Every structure is written in structure tokens, then in C-alpha cells.
MISELO-253981 format. One line per field, with one value per atom (N, C-alpha, C): residue number from 1; chain; atom name; x, y negated, z. Coordinates in nm, 4 decimals, padded with zeros to 6 digits. Atoms other than C-alpha are relative to their C-alpha. Example, Ala and Ser with C-alpha at 12.3 -4.5 7.8 and 13.67 -1.06 7.14 Angstrom:
% residues 2
torke: [1  1  1  2  2  2] .
dodo: [A  A  A  A  A  A] .
tivex: [N  CA  C  N  CA  C] .
xx: [00.0890  01.2300  00.0900  -00.0820  01.3670  -00.0770] .
yy: [00.1190  00.4500  -00.1200  00.1190  00.1060  -00.1090] .
zz: [00.0000  00.7800  00.0000  -00.0060  00.7140  00.0730] .
//
This chain:
% residues 135
torke: [1  1  1  2  2  2  3  3  3  4  4  4  5  5  5  6  6  6  7  7  7  8  8  8  9  9  9  10  10  10  11  11  11  12  12  12  13  13  13  14  14  14  15  15  15  16  16  16  17  17  17  18  18  18  19  19  19  20  20  20  21  21  21  22  22  22  23  23  23  24  24  24  25  25  25  26  26  26  27  27  27  28  28  28  29  29  29  30  30  30  31  31  31  32  32  32  33  33  33  34  34  34  35  35  35  36  36  36  37  37  37  38  38  38  39  39  39  40  40  40  41  41  41  42  42  42  43  43  43  44  44  44  45  45  45  46  46  46  47  47  47  48  48  48  49  49  49  50  50  50  51  51  51  52  52  52  53  53  53  54  54  54  55  55  55  56  56  56  57  57  57  58  58  58  59  59  59  60  60  60  61  61  61  62  62  62  63  63  63  64  64  64  65  65  65  66  66  66  67  67  67  68  68  68  69  69  69  70  70  70  71  71  71  72  72  72  73  73  73  74  74  74  75  75  75  76  76  76  77  77  77  78  78  78  79  79  79  80  80  80  81  81  81  82  82  82  83  83  83  84  84  84  85  85  85  86  86  86  87  87  87  88  88  88  89  89  89  90  90  90  91  91  91  92  92  92  93  93  93  94  94  94  95  95  95  96  96  96  97  97  97  98  98  98  99  99  99  100  100  100  101  101  101  102  102  102  103  103  103  104  104  104  105  105  105  106  106  106  107  107  107  108  108  108  109  109  109  110  110  110  111  111  111  112  112  112  113  113  113  114  114  114  115  115  115  116  116  116  117  117  117  118  118  118  119  119  119  120  120  120  121  121  121  122  122  122  123  123  123  124  124  124  125  125  125  126  126  126  127  127  127  128  128  128  129  129  129  130  130  130  131  131  131  132  132  132  133  133  133  134  134  134  135  135  135] .
dodo: [A  A  A  A  A  A  A  A  A  A  A  A  A  A  A  A  A  A  A  A  A  A  A  A  A  A  A  A  A  A  A  A  A  A  A  A  A  A  A  A  A  A  A  A  A  A  A  A  A  A  A  A  A  A  A  A  A  A  A  A  A  A  A  A  A  A  A  A  A  A  A  A  A  A  A  A  A  A  A  A  A  A  A  A  A  A  A  A  A  A  A  A  A  A  A  A  A  A  A  A  A  A  A  A  A  A  A  A  A  A  A  A  A  A  A  A  A  A  A  A  A  A  A  A  A  A  A  A  A  A  A  A  A  A  A  A  A  A  A  A  A  A  A  A  A  A  A  A  A  A  A  A  A  A  A  A  A  A  A  A  A  A  A  A  A  A  A  A  A  A  A  A  A  A  A  A  A  A  A  A  A  A  A  A  A  A  A  A  A  A  A  A  A  A  A  A  A  A  A  A  A  A  A  A  A  A  A  A  A  A  A  A  A  A  A  A  A  A  A  A  A  A  A  A  A  A  A  A  A  A  A  A  A  A  A  A  A  A  A  A  A  A  A  A  A  A  A  A  A  A  A  A  A  A  A  A  A  A  A  A  A  A  A  A  A  A  A  A  A  A  A  A  A  A  A  A  A  A  A  A  A  A  A  A  A  A  A  A  A  A  A  A  A  A  A  A  A  A  A  A  A  A  A  A  A  A  A  A  A  A  A  A  A  A  A  A  A  A  A  A  A  A  A  A  A  A  A  A  A  A  A  A  A  A  A  A  A  A  A  A  A  A  A  A  A  A  A  A  A  A  A  A  A  A  A  A  A  A  A  A  A  A  A  A  A  A  A  A  A  A  A  A  A  A  A  A  A  A  A  A  A  A  A  A  A  A  A  A  A  A  A  A  A  A  A  A  A  A  A  A  A  A  A  A  A] .
tivex: [N  CA  C  N  CA  C  N  CA  C  N  CA  C  N  CA  C  N  CA  C  N  CA  C  N  CA  C  N  CA  C  N  CA  C  N  CA  C  N  CA  C  N  CA  C  N  CA  C  N  CA  C  N  CA  C  N  CA  C  N  CA  C  N  CA  C  N  CA  C  N  CA  C  N  CA  C  N  CA  C  N  CA  C  N  CA  C  N  CA  C  N  CA  C  N  CA  C  N  CA  C  N  CA  C  N  CA  C  N  CA  C  N  CA  C  N  CA  C  N  CA  C  N  CA  C  N  CA  C  N  CA  C  N  CA  C  N  CA  C  N  CA  C  N  CA  C  N  CA  C  N  CA  C  N  CA  C  N  CA  C  N  CA  C  N  CA  C  N  CA  C  N  CA  C  N  CA  C  N  CA  C  N  CA  C  N  CA  C  N  CA  C  N  CA  C  N  CA  C  N  CA  C  N  CA  C  N  CA  C  N  CA  C  N  CA  C  N  CA  C  N  CA  C  N  CA  C  N  CA  C  N  CA  C  N  CA  C  N  CA  C  N  CA  C  N  CA  C  N  CA  C  N  CA  C  N  CA  C  N  CA  C  N  CA  C  N  CA  C  N  CA  C  N  CA  C  N  CA  C  N  CA  C  N  CA  C  N  CA  C  N  CA  C  N  CA  C  N  CA  C  N  CA  C  N  CA  C  N  CA  C  N  CA  C  N  CA  C  N  CA  C  N  CA  C  N  CA  C  N  CA  C  N  CA  C  N  CA  C  N  CA  C  N  CA  C  N  CA  C  N  CA  C  N  CA  C  N  CA  C  N  CA  C  N  CA  C  N  CA  C  N  CA  C  N  CA  C  N  CA  C  N  CA  C  N  CA  C  N  CA  C  N  CA  C  N  CA  C  N  CA  C  N  CA  C  N  CA  C  N  CA  C  N  CA  C  N  CA  C  N  CA  C  N  CA  C  N  CA  C  N  CA  C  N  CA  C  N  CA  C  N  CA  C  N  CA  C  N  CA  C  N  CA  C  N  CA  C  N  CA  C  N  CA  C  N  CA  C  N  CA  C] .
xx: [-00.0690  17.7899  00.1392  -00.1377  18.1662  00.0682  -00.0860  18.3953  00.1296  -00.1104  18.6636  00.1308  -00.1359  19.0193  00.0874  -00.0660  19.1118  00.0963  -00.0815  19.2479  -00.0703  00.0592  19.1975  -00.0848  00.0794  19.0740  -00.1350  00.1242  18.8142  -00.0952  00.0842  18.6865  -00.0464  00.0387  18.6890  -00.1143  00.1061  18.4782  -00.1311  00.1203  18.2335  -00.0677  00.0586  18.1850  -00.0556  00.0479  18.1533  -00.1305  00.1220  17.8939  -00.1172  00.1065  17.6943  -00.0437  00.0333  17.7119  -00.0820  00.0722  17.5991  -00.1421  00.1324  17.3063  -00.0805  00.0615  17.2293  -00.0466  00.0295  17.2412  00.0922  -00.0882  17.3830  00.1022  -00.1078  17.6961  00.0175  -00.0237  17.7337  00.1371  -00.1358  18.0979  00.0066  -00.0100  18.1432  00.1460  -00.1391  18.4816  00.0011  -00.0130  18.5370  00.1477  -00.1382  18.8580  00.0053  -00.0201  18.9994  00.0986  -00.0964  19.1759  00.1308  -00.1279  19.5492  00.0093  -00.0100  19.6390  00.0570  -00.0596  19.8367  -00.1064  00.1059  19.5079  -00.0555  00.0493  19.4215  00.0838  -00.0902  19.7184  -00.0003  00.0000  19.6653  -00.1385  00.1364  19.3100  -00.0048  -00.0010  19.4105  -00.0017  -00.0030  19.4625  -00.1373  00.1338  19.0962  -00.0892  00.0770  18.9901  -00.0811  00.0862  18.6994  00.0624  -00.0600  18.8974  00.1065  -00.0984  19.1709  -00.0730  00.0789  18.9159  -00.0616  00.0590  18.7462  00.1036  -00.1061  19.0782  00.0345  -00.0302  19.1498  -00.1130  00.1140  18.7990  00.0011  -00.0066  18.8373  00.1116  -00.1130  19.1776  -00.0369  00.0380  19.0398  -00.1046  00.1047  18.7310  00.0575  -00.0636  18.9455  00.0823  -00.0793  19.1821  -00.0903  00.0940  18.8855  -00.0598  00.0556  18.7329  00.1015  -00.1063  19.0667  00.0155  -00.0126  19.0841  -00.1166  00.1189  18.7298  -00.0112  00.0161  18.7702  00.0189  -00.0151  18.9097  -00.1162  00.1133  18.6226  -00.1276  00.1166  18.3625  00.0074  -00.0172  18.5091  -00.0237  00.0140  18.5165  -00.1452  00.1392  18.1587  -00.0905  00.0812  17.9707  -00.1475  00.1407  17.6363  -00.0298  00.0194  17.6912  -00.0103  00.0180  17.5504  00.0725  -00.0838  17.7915  -00.0363  00.0228  17.7084  00.1185  -00.1176  18.0115  -00.0349  00.0241  17.9888  00.1346  -00.1345  18.3233  -00.0018  00.0001  18.3482  00.0777  -00.0674  18.5130  -00.0959  00.0843  18.3836  00.0468  -00.0301  18.3850  -00.0705  00.0622  18.3255  -00.0935  00.0791  18.1821  -00.1471  00.1395  17.8673  -00.0726  00.0617  17.8001  -00.0304  00.0215  17.8406  -00.1140  00.1083  17.6131  -00.1344  00.1251  17.3457  -00.0384  00.0278  17.3770  -00.0371  00.0303  17.3464  -00.1500  00.1457  16.9727  -00.0599  00.0497  16.9255  00.0836  -00.0926  17.1953  -00.0368  00.0159  17.1781  00.1301  -00.1310  17.5487  00.0892  -00.0994  17.8118  00.1366  -00.1342  18.1689  00.0987  -00.1026  18.4496  00.1337  -00.1333  18.8228  00.0668  -00.0834  19.0645  00.1419  -00.1409  19.4406  00.0421  -00.0542  19.6204  00.1111  -00.1010  19.8169  00.0652  -00.0747  20.0874  00.0356  -00.0357  20.1400  -00.0914  00.0781  20.0283  -00.0782  00.0691  19.9238  -00.0692  00.0714  19.6894  -00.1246  00.1246  19.3645  00.0291  -00.0152  19.3236  -00.1130  00.1052  19.0107  00.0110  -00.0046  19.0114  -00.1350  00.1237  18.7456  -00.1165  00.1089  18.5477  -00.0634  00.0524  18.5151  -00.0728  00.0617  18.4372  -00.1395  00.1300  18.1568  -00.1008  00.0907  18.0098  -00.0477  00.0398  18.0124  -00.1038  00.0901  17.8323  -00.1313  00.1176  17.5821  -00.0699  00.0637  17.5080  -00.1245  00.1228  17.1602  -00.0025  -00.0122  17.2730  00.1166  -00.1164  17.5119  00.1276  -00.1277  17.8784  00.1035  -00.1129  18.1650  00.1261  -00.1264  18.5103  00.1070  -00.0986  18.7792  00.1390  -00.1359  19.1403  00.0823  -00.0888  19.3968  00.1304  -00.1328  19.7631  00.0066] .
yy: [00.0339  -03.2821  -00.0469  00.0402  -03.3324  -00.0389  00.0377  -03.5141  00.0728  -00.0887  -03.2528  -00.0475  00.0279  -03.3671  00.1146  -00.1254  -03.0152  -00.0121  00.0076  -03.0972  00.0753  -00.0849  -02.8765  -00.0777  00.0768  -03.1501  -00.0381  00.0399  -03.2683  00.1184  -00.1178  -02.9218  00.0576  -00.0512  -02.8128  -00.0828  00.0877  -03.1147  00.0249  -00.0181  -03.0625  00.1340  -00.1310  -02.6898  00.0079  -00.0011  -02.7373  -00.0786  00.0810  -03.0133  00.0748  -00.0767  -02.7932  00.1168  -00.1138  -02.4951  -00.0446  00.0515  -02.7005  -00.0387  00.0442  -02.8432  00.1111  -00.1108  -02.5054  -00.0472  00.0589  -02.6858  00.0605  -00.0413  -02.6012  -00.1114  00.0947  -02.7755  -00.0129  00.0261  -02.9365  -00.0645  00.0491  -02.9814  -00.0656  00.0746  -03.2518  -00.0358  00.0322  -03.2762  -00.0549  00.0627  -03.5170  -00.0185  00.0153  -03.5298  -00.0712  00.0760  -03.7327  00.0724  -00.0528  -03.6277  -00.0771  00.0703  -03.7088  -00.1132  00.1156  -04.0463  00.0337  -00.0361  -03.8736  00.0308  -00.0337  -03.7633  -00.1235  00.1229  -04.1259  -00.0399  00.0412  -04.1562  00.0925  -00.0955  -03.8496  00.0632  -00.0524  -03.7834  00.1505  -00.1445  -03.4306  00.0778  -00.0675  -03.3454  00.0059  00.0038  -03.4163  00.1134  -00.1136  -03.0894  00.0618  -00.0560  -02.9313  00.1184  -00.1166  -02.6135  -00.0411  00.0497  -02.8166  -00.0484  00.0488  -02.9897  00.1175  -00.1167  -02.6550  00.0770  -00.0686  -02.4954  -00.0762  00.0812  -02.7866  00.0101  -00.0116  -02.7635  00.1351  -00.1335  -02.3896  00.0069  00.0012  -02.4399  -00.0757  00.0817  -02.7137  00.0706  -00.0715  -02.5121  00.1209  -00.1154  -02.2058  -00.0438  00.0521  -02.4105  -00.0424  00.0414  -02.5573  00.1218  -00.1227  -02.2110  00.0651  -00.0552  -02.0880  -00.0805  00.0875  -02.3874  00.0189  -00.0165  -02.3268  00.1385  -00.1391  -01.9506  00.0194  -00.0230  -01.9629  -00.0549  00.0573  -02.1872  00.0789  -00.0847  -01.9718  00.1268  -00.1185  -01.6742  -00.0334  00.0420  -01.8664  -00.0353  00.0429  -01.9982  00.0729  -00.0739  -01.7193  -00.0404  00.0405  -01.8615  -00.1276  00.1252  -02.1865  00.0303  -00.0146  -02.1787  -00.1157  00.1015  -02.3647  -00.0105  00.0307  -02.5291  -00.0851  00.0716  -02.6443  -00.0720  00.0846  -02.9287  -00.0606  00.0408  -02.9721  -00.0363  00.0423  -03.1788  -00.1304  00.1261  -03.4724  -00.1137  00.1153  -03.8061  -00.0824  00.0908  -04.0822  00.0487  -00.0555  -03.9581  -00.0954  00.0935  -04.2748  00.0007  00.0031  -04.2918  00.1298  -00.1298  -03.9206  00.0189  -00.0144  -03.9279  -00.0892  00.0904  -04.2291  00.0569  -00.0600  -04.0626  00.1224  -00.1226  -03.7331  -00.0282  00.0320  -03.9091  -00.0098  00.0102  -03.9497  00.1292  -00.1297  -03.5764  00.0596  -00.0540  -03.5382  -00.0464  00.0426  -03.5447  -00.0617  00.0556  -03.6366  00.0051  00.0029  -03.7404  -00.0016  -00.0075  -03.6408  -00.0344  00.0404  -03.8197  -00.0082  00.0099  -03.8188  -00.1293  00.1153  -04.1044  00.0314  -00.0216  -04.0896  -00.0927  00.0827  -04.2132  -00.0850  00.0935  -04.5216  -00.0665  00.0515  -04.6362  -00.1475  00.1396  -04.9812  -00.0933  00.0973  -05.2748  -00.0937  00.0881  -05.4665  00.0833  -00.0684  -05.3756  00.0680  -00.0661  -05.1859  00.1390  -00.1328  -04.8690  00.0930  -00.0809  -04.7484  -00.0094  00.0008  -04.6457  -00.0399  00.0452  -04.7458  00.0978  -00.0973  -04.4211  -00.0115  00.0119  -04.4445  -00.1325  00.1325  -04.8150  00.0010  -00.0043  -04.7544  00.0851  -00.0884  -04.4661  -00.0662  00.0670  -04.6633  -00.1097  00.1116  -04.9544  00.0392  -00.0298  -04.7724  00.1318  -00.1284  -04.4239  -00.0225  00.0114  -04.3744  00.0966  -00.0931  -04.1032  -00.0455  00.0306  -04.1310  00.0510  -00.0342  -04.1154  00.0284  -00.0330  -03.9420  -00.0157  00.0205  -04.0619  00.0743  -00.0846  -03.8046  -00.0371  00.0327  -03.9292  00.1266  -00.1150  -03.6892  -00.0516  00.0376  -03.6948  00.0068] .
zz: [00.1221  10.6730  00.0377  -00.0272  10.6607  -00.1295  00.1103  10.4276  00.0263  -00.0323  10.4091  -00.0573  00.0406  10.4008  00.0431  -00.0317  10.5100  00.1163  -00.1203  10.8527  00.1109  -00.1028  11.1528  00.0994  -00.0967  11.3918  -00.0581  00.0663  11.1433  -00.0134  00.0189  11.0607  00.1329  -00.1308  11.4235  00.0578  -00.0503  11.5191  -00.0747  00.0817  11.2316  00.0288  -00.0262  11.2901  00.1416  -00.1376  11.6656  00.0130  -00.0049  11.6206  -00.0626  00.0649  11.3829  00.0879  -00.0862  11.6206  00.1206  -00.1171  11.9212  -00.0377  00.0448  11.7219  -00.0672  00.0738  11.5614  -00.1369  00.1310  11.2310  -00.1057  00.1091  10.8915  -00.0225  00.0266  10.7706  -00.1505  00.1418  10.4301  -00.0115  00.0188  10.3345  -00.1378  00.1251  10.0709  -00.0218  00.0349  09.9028  -00.1424  00.1315  09.6154  -00.0302  00.0402  09.4206  -00.1346  00.1241  09.1322  -00.0905  00.0964  08.8171  00.0168  -00.0109  08.8285  -00.1026  00.0902  08.6706  -00.1372  00.1289  08.3930  -00.1050  00.0947  08.2364  -00.0706  00.0630  08.1590  -00.1202  00.1066  07.9236  -00.1204  00.1107  07.7063  -00.0129  00.0152  07.5844  -00.0241  00.0248  07.4779  00.1318  -00.1291  07.8456  00.0665  -00.0587  07.9161  -00.0487  00.0503  07.7566  00.1142  -00.1050  07.9474  00.0738  -00.0666  08.0156  00.1027  -00.0970  08.1897  00.1252  -00.1139  08.4088  00.0774  -00.0658  08.4795  00.0822  -00.0756  08.5833  00.1267  -00.1179  08.8175  00.1024  -00.0905  08.9644  00.0709  -00.0600  09.0223  00.1038  -00.0936  09.1863  00.1281  -00.1151  09.4153  00.0852  -00.0739  09.5118  00.0740  -00.0642  09.5878  00.1204  -00.1114  09.8041  00.1158  -00.1037  09.9929  00.0702  -00.0604  10.0477  00.0926  -00.0852  10.1834  00.1283  -00.1170  10.4181  00.0970  -00.0839  10.5480  00.0629  -00.0435  10.5986  00.1510  -00.1446  10.9575  00.0824  -00.0738  11.0722  -00.0252  00.0266  10.9011  00.0840  -00.0842  11.0879  00.1473  -00.1398  11.4187  00.0334  -00.0200  11.3746  -00.0992  00.0984  11.1926  00.0000  -00.0079  11.3096  -00.0783  00.0741  11.1157  -00.1493  00.1448  10.7631  -00.0672  00.0654  10.5325  -00.1469  00.1415  10.2006  -00.0452  00.0486  10.0004  -00.1299  00.1170  09.7482  -00.0386  00.0398  09.5705  -00.1486  00.1399  09.2517  -00.0170  00.0320  09.0786  00.0327  -00.0265  09.1978  00.1184  -00.1105  09.4555  00.1266  -00.1201  09.8108  00.0733  -00.0814  09.9678  -00.0398  00.0459  09.7544  00.0325  -00.0251  09.7888  00.1485  -00.1438  10.1676  00.0484  -00.0394  10.2043  -00.0445  00.0487  09.9883  00.0825  -00.0748  10.1755  00.1452  -00.1401  10.5115  00.0254  -00.0155  10.4486  00.0557  -00.0458  10.5188  00.1125  -00.1003  10.7855  00.1408  -00.1391  11.1631  00.0512  -00.0354  11.1798  -00.1231  00.1064  10.9271  00.0677  -00.0574  11.0157  -00.1091  00.0953  10.8343  00.0731  -00.0587  10.8929  -00.0392  00.0341  10.9035  00.0419  -00.0314  10.8923  00.1134  -00.1081  11.2009  -00.0594  00.0503  11.1029  00.1201  -00.1152  11.3423  -00.0124  00.0229  11.1901  00.0792  -00.0760  11.4001  -00.0921  00.0945  11.0888  -00.1069  00.1075  10.8074  00.0511  -00.0379  10.8030  00.0548  -00.0575  11.0030  -00.0440  00.0586  10.8272  -00.1512  00.1451  10.4653  -00.0580  00.0646  10.2108  00.0148  -00.0136  10.2448  00.1383  -00.1363  10.6235  00.0171  -00.0095  10.5959  -00.0627  00.0687  10.3447  00.0761  -00.0726  10.5433  00.1291  -00.1237  10.8702  -00.0248  00.0276  10.7070  -00.0674  00.0820  10.4868  00.0306  -00.0302  10.6271  00.0848  -00.0776  10.7681  00.1178  -00.1123  11.0136  00.0874  -00.0846  11.3093  -00.0677  00.0630  11.2052  00.1085  -00.0862  11.3864  -00.0826  00.0700  11.2807  00.0785  -00.0661  11.3607  -00.0523  00.0445  11.3521  -00.0197  00.0257  11.2058  -00.0573  00.0492  11.1100  -00.1499] .
//
């Protein structure tokens, strides 16, 4: 299972881990509606949300294509929808042999270096967690 932020290091690690284990890979990508939708209820029309979901799913499929070609033996299940990623990843960890999440590399000496999703997954996942730093 991978929390896909569509970075090459993260995807390479996830696909490689699945190939080595001869396991399938579940790619979970959660996204949020832009804040502008909160201010205009007319913008919340189902067709607008559906168009955004289709666009996001297509972009994710395009991002995964090179890894699917590189690792044809890895069966990939894609789960792309609106929602909070932390809860979904923690729930999905019950059936996973490894959870792969990405974290942005932060150069600042102060402040947190793990985001809320990685923090929640590290503390609550029931499977081992691999944290892959990316730019």
C-alpha cells in the first residue's frame, strides 16, 4: 500500500517492495476540494466534483504508468477519492504487509519534519511503515 504523492522516489520504493515480496500494491490517494468551494454552494454541484475526481484519477494513472511498465508483475489497485488520507491508511494497514508513505524534505532546523499523515500512520498503523523522504 502506498500513499501516493506522485513522486518518483516514493513510487519506486513502493513498487520495488511489492515486487520483492511478490505482493500486490494498493495505491491510496486522497485529495481535498479546493477551499473556494466552501464559499459558493453552487460550485458543489455533483458534476463539478465528478469532473475533478476524473481529472485527479487520470493524473494519478498517468503518474503510475511508468512504474506499471517497469514492474508488470506487480498487481496494482488504485483507490483515489476525496477524503482524509491518515484514517484511510491506518484502516488499510490492517491488511497490508508494508505501508509506504512519503514525507517532504524540510531543510529548516526548527519546526516539525513529519506531517500529520505520516505522524498518524507511524503511531496507529498495524503494519510496518516505510517513510520515504522526497523533495
